[in-house]
N, C-alpha and C positions, 0 to 999 in steps of 0.2 A: 515540445517535444517530451515524450514519456521517456523516463528512464528506469523506471522500476514499477512494480505492480504487487499487490498483496490481497489479502483477505483480513479482516477484523471481525473477531468472533464476540458473540455476547457477553461472553465472561471479560472481555477488554483484550485478550490476548491476539496476537497477531502474527502472520506469516507474509515475509515479503522479499521478492525475488527481484534483482538488478537485471535488466536486460542484457546490457553490454558484457558482463563477465558472468553471469549466471549465479552470482553469489547469491546466499539465501540466509535469512536473517528470522529467526523466532524470537519475538519481543512481549514484555509484560504489556505493552500497550503501543499501539499503532503510530503515534506521534514520537515515539522514539528514534524512529528509522530517519528522522530529520537528523539526528548525531552523525548517521553514518555517509550521508549523501553530500558531497562537496560543492563547495559554491565557486562561482568564477566571477570576473567581470561581465561575461556574456550570459551567464545563466544564475537564476536566483530559485532555488527547489521550492514547491509548493506542494502539500499534502491533500489531496482531492477526495472527498466522500462521494460515491455514489449510493443513492436509497437502494435498499432490497428491490427486486423485481416482486410482482404478485403473480408471475407466471405460473407457478405451481399451484397457486390456490385456482386460477381459472381452469386448469387441467383437471382438477379432481372432480 
């Protein structure tokens, strides 16, 4: 289950949006979002990185 998504920038900053509430965070580092995502017996949050796409490079 995905509960939030975001972008990490080259300088380390990140912007994250929680899907259920729309709450947004602007963070100094992406891994800081784990402080704001709750845990429960049924859920253990994970931070997943997706590699940048080279789509723009192919289109040029």
